[in-house]
VMD Tcl script that builds the backbone (N, CA, C; Angstrom):
set m [mol new atoms 267]
animate dup $m
set s [atomselect $m all]
$s set {name element resname resid chain x y z} {
  {N N MET 1 A -17.515 -10.606 -23.603}
  {CA C MET 1 A -16.610 -11.417 -22.822}
  {C C MET 1 A -17.441 -12.450 -22.064}
  {N N ASN 2 A -17.069 -13.704 -22.193}
  {CA C ASN 2 A -17.774 -14.758 -21.473}
  {C C ASN 2 A -17.040 -15.088 -20.172}
  {N N LEU 3 A -17.516 -16.084 -19.449}
  {CA C LEU 3 A -16.939 -16.450 -18.156}
  {C C LEU 3 A -15.476 -16.863 -18.291}
  {N N THR 4 A -15.180 -17.687 -19.282}
  {CA C THR 4 A -13.804 -18.140 -19.475}
  {C C THR 4 A -12.882 -16.974 -19.796}
  {N N GLY 5 A -13.333 -16.073 -20.642}
  {CA C GLY 5 A -12.532 -14.899 -20.972}
  {C C GLY 5 A -12.284 -14.018 -19.763}
  {N N GLY 6 A -13.297 -13.878 -18.909}
  {CA C GLY 6 A -13.146 -13.090 -17.690}
  {C C GLY 6 A -12.145 -13.703 -16.726}
  {N N ILE 7 A -12.181 -15.025 -16.600}
  {CA C ILE 7 A -11.236 -15.714 -15.714}
  {C C ILE 7 A -9.813 -15.603 -16.252}
  {N N ILE 8 A -9.655 -15.776 -17.536}
  {CA C ILE 8 A -8.322 -15.667 -18.142}
  {C C ILE 8 A -7.798 -14.246 -18.015}
  {N N LEU 9 A -8.653 -13.256 -18.246}
  {CA C LEU 9 A -8.244 -11.858 -18.089}
  {C C LEU 9 A -7.814 -11.587 -16.657}
  {N N PHE 10 A -8.552 -12.103 -15.686}
  {CA C PHE 10 A -8.190 -11.927 -14.280}
  {C C PHE 10 A -6.838 -12.564 -13.983}
  {N N ALA 11 A -6.610 -13.784 -14.476}
  {CA C ALA 11 A -5.353 -14.484 -14.211}
  {C C ALA 11 A -4.167 -13.752 -14.832}
  {N N VAL 12 A -4.322 -13.269 -16.045}
  {CA C VAL 12 A -3.227 -12.557 -16.709}
  {C C VAL 12 A -2.895 -11.275 -15.956}
  {N N ILE 13 A -3.924 -10.524 -15.578}
  {CA C ILE 13 A -3.686 -9.289 -14.831}
  {C C ILE 13 A -3.060 -9.605 -13.477}
  {N N TRP 14 A -3.534 -10.670 -12.813}
  {CA C TRP 14 A -3.006 -11.027 -11.493}
  {C C TRP 14 A -1.507 -11.308 -11.574}
  {N N PHE 15 A -1.087 -12.114 -12.539}
  {CA C PHE 15 A 0.333 -12.438 -12.632}
  {C C PHE 15 A 1.170 -11.229 -13.028}
  {N N LEU 16 A 0.659 -10.377 -13.900}
  {CA C LEU 16 A 1.386 -9.160 -14.260}
  {C C LEU 16 A 1.588 -8.267 -13.036}
  {N N VAL 17 A 0.533 -8.069 -12.272}
  {CA C VAL 17 A 0.638 -7.239 -11.071}
  {C C VAL 17 A 1.545 -7.903 -10.045}
  {N N PHE 18 A 1.465 -9.221 -9.905}
  {CA C PHE 18 A 2.291 -9.942 -8.931}
  {C C PHE 18 A 3.778 -9.774 -9.245}
  {N N PHE 19 A 4.144 -9.873 -10.520}
  {CA C PHE 19 A 5.550 -9.721 -10.878}
  {C C PHE 19 A 6.025 -8.279 -10.713}
  {N N VAL 20 A 5.115 -7.324 -10.747}
  {CA C VAL 20 A 5.482 -5.933 -10.474}
  {C C VAL 20 A 5.643 -5.715 -8.963}
  {N N VAL 21 A 4.794 -6.353 -8.158}
  {CA C VAL 21 A 4.805 -6.151 -6.711}
  {C C VAL 21 A 5.934 -6.927 -6.027}
  {N N LEU 22 A 6.365 -8.036 -6.587}
  {CA C LEU 22 A 7.375 -8.875 -5.933}
  {C C LEU 22 A 8.635 -8.130 -5.490}
  {N N PRO 23 A 9.265 -7.321 -6.322}
  {CA C PRO 23 A 10.513 -6.698 -5.869}
  {C C PRO 23 A 10.344 -5.474 -4.967}
  {N N ILE 24 A 9.125 -5.045 -4.695}
  {CA C ILE 24 A 8.912 -3.866 -3.863}
  {C C ILE 24 A 9.275 -4.186 -2.415}
  {N N ARG 25 A 10.082 -3.321 -1.804}
  {CA C ARG 25 A 10.561 -3.458 -0.418}
  {C C ARG 25 A 11.229 -4.804 -0.166}
  {N N LEU 26 A 11.960 -5.320 -1.136}
  {CA C LEU 26 A 12.652 -6.593 -0.995}
  {C C LEU 26 A 14.018 -6.366 -0.358}
  {N N LYS 27 A 14.302 -7.090 0.702}
  {CA C LYS 27 A 15.615 -7.066 1.324}
  {C C LYS 27 A 16.264 -8.421 1.097}
  {N N THR 28 A 17.432 -8.389 0.478}
  {CA C THR 28 A 18.130 -9.637 0.191}
  {C C THR 28 A 18.984 -10.037 1.389}
  {N N GLN 29 A 19.449 -11.271 1.366}
  {CA C GLN 29 A 20.322 -11.751 2.425}
  {C C GLN 29 A 21.634 -10.972 2.441}
  {N N GLY 30 A 22.084 -10.544 1.271}
  {CA C GLY 30 A 23.297 -9.739 1.188}
  {C C GLY 30 A 23.111 -8.354 1.778}
  {N N ASP 31 A 21.895 -7.798 1.672}
  {CA C ASP 31 A 21.619 -6.476 2.234}
  {C C ASP 31 A 21.706 -6.477 3.754}
  {N N VAL 32 A 21.239 -7.535 4.379}
  {CA C VAL 32 A 21.216 -7.605 5.845}
  {C C VAL 32 A 22.394 -8.390 6.407}
  {N N ASP 33 A 23.303 -8.813 5.552}
  {CA C ASP 33 A 24.511 -9.571 5.947}
  {C C ASP 33 A 24.195 -10.819 6.749}
  {N N GLN 34 A 23.176 -11.548 6.339}
  {CA C GLN 34 A 22.829 -12.821 6.963}
  {C C GLN 34 A 22.641 -13.860 5.863}
  {N N ILE 35 A 23.726 -14.229 5.222}
  {CA C ILE 35 A 23.659 -15.167 4.102}
  {C C ILE 35 A 23.631 -16.588 4.647}
  {N N VAL 36 A 22.584 -17.305 4.317}
  {CA C VAL 36 A 22.440 -18.698 4.728}
  {C C VAL 36 A 23.365 -19.544 3.848}
  {N N PRO 37 A 24.162 -20.432 4.445}
  {CA C PRO 37 A 25.062 -21.262 3.635}
  {C C PRO 37 A 24.281 -22.066 2.592}
  {N N GLY 38 A 24.776 -22.041 1.366}
  {CA C GLY 38 A 24.157 -22.772 0.281}
  {C C GLY 38 A 23.197 -21.936 -0.548}
  {N N THR 39 A 23.005 -20.660 -0.174}
  {CA C THR 39 A 22.133 -19.778 -0.945}
  {C C THR 39 A 22.942 -18.600 -1.469}
  {N N GLN 40 A 22.381 -17.929 -2.462}
  {CA C GLN 40 A 23.045 -16.754 -3.013}
  {C C GLN 40 A 22.762 -15.535 -2.153}
  {N N ALA 41 A 23.624 -14.543 -2.271}
  {CA C ALA 41 A 23.432 -13.314 -1.504}
  {C C ALA 41 A 22.196 -12.550 -1.980}
  {N N GLY 42 A 21.761 -12.800 -3.210}
  {CA C GLY 42 A 20.589 -12.116 -3.750}
  {C C GLY 42 A 19.267 -12.765 -3.382}
  {N N ALA 43 A 19.311 -13.858 -2.625}
  {CA C ALA 43 A 18.070 -14.513 -2.198}
  {C C ALA 43 A 17.345 -13.628 -1.182}
  {N N PRO 44 A 16.018 -13.627 -1.199}
  {CA C PRO 44 A 15.293 -12.759 -0.273}
  {C C PRO 44 A 15.500 -13.162 1.184}
  {N N HIS 45 A 15.627 -12.151 2.031}
  {CA C HIS 45 A 15.737 -12.400 3.465}
  {C C HIS 45 A 14.352 -12.672 4.036}
  {N N GLU 46 A 13.421 -11.786 3.767}
  {CA C GLU 46 A 12.014 -11.980 4.110}
  {C C GLU 46 A 11.195 -11.558 2.904}
  {N N ALA 47 A 10.451 -12.468 2.319}
  {CA C ALA 47 A 9.741 -12.176 1.070}
  {C C ALA 47 A 8.388 -11.509 1.297}
  {N N HIS 48 A 7.758 -11.728 2.445}
  {CA C HIS 48 A 6.433 -11.178 2.748}
  {C C HIS 48 A 5.427 -11.554 1.653}
  {N N LEU 49 A 5.422 -12.818 1.267}
  {CA C LEU 49 A 4.553 -13.252 0.166}
  {C C LEU 49 A 3.066 -13.125 0.485}
  {N N GLY 50 A 2.690 -13.363 1.713}
  {CA C GLY 50 A 1.272 -13.268 2.067}
  {C C GLY 50 A 0.719 -11.869 1.835}
  {N N ALA 51 A 1.460 -10.871 2.280}
  {CA C ALA 51 A 1.018 -9.487 2.092}
  {C C ALA 51 A 1.039 -9.114 0.617}
  {N N LYS 52 A 2.031 -9.590 -0.112}
  {CA C LYS 52 A 2.128 -9.255 -1.533}
  {C C LYS 52 A 1.010 -9.915 -2.341}
  {N N VAL 53 A 0.594 -11.103 -1.950}
  {CA C VAL 53 A -0.525 -11.764 -2.627}
  {C C VAL 53 A -1.821 -11.000 -2.367}
  {N N LYS 54 A -2.022 -10.520 -1.131}
  {CA C LYS 54 A -3.222 -9.749 -0.814}
  {C C LYS 54 A -3.249 -8.428 -1.578}
  {N N ILE 55 A -2.115 -7.744 -1.636}
  {CA C ILE 55 A -2.034 -6.485 -2.381}
  {C C ILE 55 A -2.291 -6.735 -3.858}
  {N N THR 56 A -1.681 -7.795 -4.390}
  {CA C THR 56 A -1.855 -8.140 -5.802}
  {C C THR 56 A -3.319 -8.419 -6.117}
  {N N THR 57 A -3.987 -9.171 -5.270}
  {CA C THR 57 A -5.385 -9.504 -5.504}
  {C C THR 57 A -6.269 -8.261 -5.451}
  {N N ALA 58 A -6.012 -7.376 -4.499}
  {CA C ALA 58 A -6.813 -6.150 -4.388}
  {C C ALA 58 A -6.640 -5.267 -5.618}
  {N N VAL 59 A -5.412 -5.081 -6.064}
  {CA C VAL 59 A -5.152 -4.252 -7.240}
  {C C VAL 59 A -5.753 -4.901 -8.483}
  {N N THR 60 A -5.645 -6.223 -8.569}
  {CA C THR 60 A -6.165 -6.938 -9.728}
  {C C THR 60 A -7.677 -6.830 -9.823}
  {N N VAL 61 A -8.370 -6.921 -8.702}
  {CA C VAL 61 A -9.835 -6.804 -8.720}
  {C C VAL 61 A -10.244 -5.447 -9.271}
  {N N VAL 62 A -9.554 -4.385 -8.853}
  {CA C VAL 62 A -9.882 -3.043 -9.340}
  {C C VAL 62 A -9.596 -2.929 -10.840}
  {N N LEU 63 A -8.414 -3.359 -11.265}
  {CA C LEU 63 A -8.056 -3.276 -12.687}
  {C C LEU 63 A -8.979 -4.139 -13.548}
  {N N TRP 64 A -9.302 -5.347 -13.060}
  {CA C TRP 64 A -10.180 -6.242 -13.817}
  {C C TRP 64 A -11.576 -5.635 -13.955}
  {N N ALA 65 A -12.067 -5.029 -12.886}
  {CA C ALA 65 A -13.397 -4.416 -12.946}
  {C C ALA 65 A -13.431 -3.281 -13.972}
  {N N ILE 66 A -12.379 -2.486 -14.008}
  {CA C ILE 66 A -12.310 -1.395 -14.982}
  {C C ILE 66 A -12.273 -1.952 -16.404}
  {N N LEU 67 A -11.393 -2.924 -16.650}
  {CA C LEU 67 A -11.282 -3.501 -17.991}
  {C C LEU 67 A -12.556 -4.234 -18.402}
  {N N ALA 68 A -13.157 -4.973 -17.497}
  {CA C ALA 68 A -14.390 -5.685 -17.824}
  {C C ALA 68 A -15.508 -4.710 -18.146}
  {N N THR 69 A -15.578 -3.615 -17.414}
  {CA C THR 69 A -16.602 -2.602 -17.689}
  {C C THR 69 A -16.409 -1.993 -19.061}
  {N N VAL 70 A -15.164 -1.672 -19.401}
  {CA C VAL 70 A -14.880 -1.080 -20.710}
  {C C VAL 70 A -15.223 -2.063 -21.821}
  {N N LEU 71 A -14.835 -3.319 -21.659}
  {CA C LEU 71 A -15.083 -4.309 -22.705}
  {C C LEU 71 A -16.571 -4.646 -22.843}
  {N N LEU 72 A -17.262 -4.806 -21.726}
  {CA C LEU 72 A -18.674 -5.195 -21.780}
  {C C LEU 72 A -19.580 -4.039 -22.199}
  {N N SER 73 A -19.171 -2.814 -21.951}
  {CA C SER 73 A -20.005 -1.666 -22.330}
  {C C SER 73 A -19.929 -1.364 -23.818}
  {N N GLY 74 A -18.904 -1.865 -24.471}
  {CA C GLY 74 A -18.754 -1.624 -25.898}
  {C C GLY 74 A -17.996 -0.353 -26.225}
  {N N MET 75 A -17.360 0.258 -25.222}
  {CA C MET 75 A -16.567 1.465 -25.482}
  {C C MET 75 A -15.418 1.159 -26.431}
  {N N ILE 76 A -14.831 -0.027 -26.285}
  {CA C ILE 76 A -13.766 -0.485 -27.179}
  {C C ILE 76 A -14.205 -1.825 -27.748}
  {N N THR 77 A -14.202 -1.944 -29.058}
  {CA C THR 77 A -14.574 -3.189 -29.723}
  {C C THR 77 A -13.410 -3.673 -30.580}
  {N N LEU 78 A -13.572 -4.847 -31.177}
  {CA C LEU 78 A -12.526 -5.368 -32.060}
  {C C LEU 78 A -12.305 -4.465 -33.266}
  {N N GLU 79 A -13.363 -3.853 -33.744}
  {CA C GLU 79 A -13.225 -2.951 -34.891}
  {C C GLU 79 A -12.372 -1.734 -34.548}
  {N N ASP 80 A -12.377 -1.324 -33.301}
  {CA C ASP 80 A -11.575 -0.173 -32.875}
  {C C ASP 80 A -10.083 -0.475 -32.883}
  {N N ILE 81 A -9.717 -1.723 -32.650}
  {CA C ILE 81 A -8.293 -2.060 -32.592}
  {C C ILE 81 A -7.821 -2.826 -33.824}
  {N N ASP 82 A -8.666 -2.967 -34.831}
  {CA C ASP 82 A -8.300 -3.652 -36.069}
  {C C ASP 82 A -7.651 -2.639 -37.019}
  {N N PHE 83 A -6.359 -2.395 -36.826}
  {CA C PHE 83 A -5.652 -1.362 -37.574}
  {C C PHE 83 A -5.376 -1.763 -39.022}
  {N N PHE 84 A -5.318 -3.051 -39.320}
  {CA C PHE 84 A -4.969 -3.515 -40.655}
  {C C PHE 84 A -6.163 -4.073 -41.420}
  {N N ASN 85 A -7.371 -3.853 -40.916}
  {CA C ASN 85 A -8.619 -4.284 -41.555}
  {C C ASN 85 A -8.644 -5.778 -41.855}
  {N N ARG 86 A -8.153 -6.569 -40.982}
  {CA C ARG 86 A -8.146 -8.020 -41.177}
  {C C ARG 86 A -9.434 -8.681 -40.698}
  {N N LEU 87 A -10.178 -8.023 -39.841}
  {CA C LEU 87 A -11.390 -8.629 -39.288}
  {C C LEU 87 A -12.643 -8.229 -40.058}
  {N N ARG 88 A -12.562 -7.238 -40.900}
  {CA C ARG 88 A -13.737 -6.775 -41.647}
  {C C ARG 88 A -13.925 -7.605 -42.898}
  {N N ARG 89 A -15.169 -7.832 -43.234}
  {CA C ARG 89 A -15.453 -8.674 -44.399}
  {C C ARG 89 A -15.937 -7.852 -45.539}
}
mol reanalyze $m
mol bondsrecalc $m
mol representation Tube
mol addrep $m
């Protein structure tokens, strides 16, 4: 894995974790009965994006470190996941 691959892997993991963390402890405007005119009842009342970004980054660093270690150590290679023998010559 080179630098570009590591950055792309980090970005993909970050967005996956972010979309998992977003709905956690979400209170909508309809839940708290404070619907702002012009918005839907399902709009977030308080999104807490700053805390969710910090949590996402912390989880991503741990997951990325584990995946990078596995990939760089050679525990899993392309030959291990080539189920249809398309990469072998």
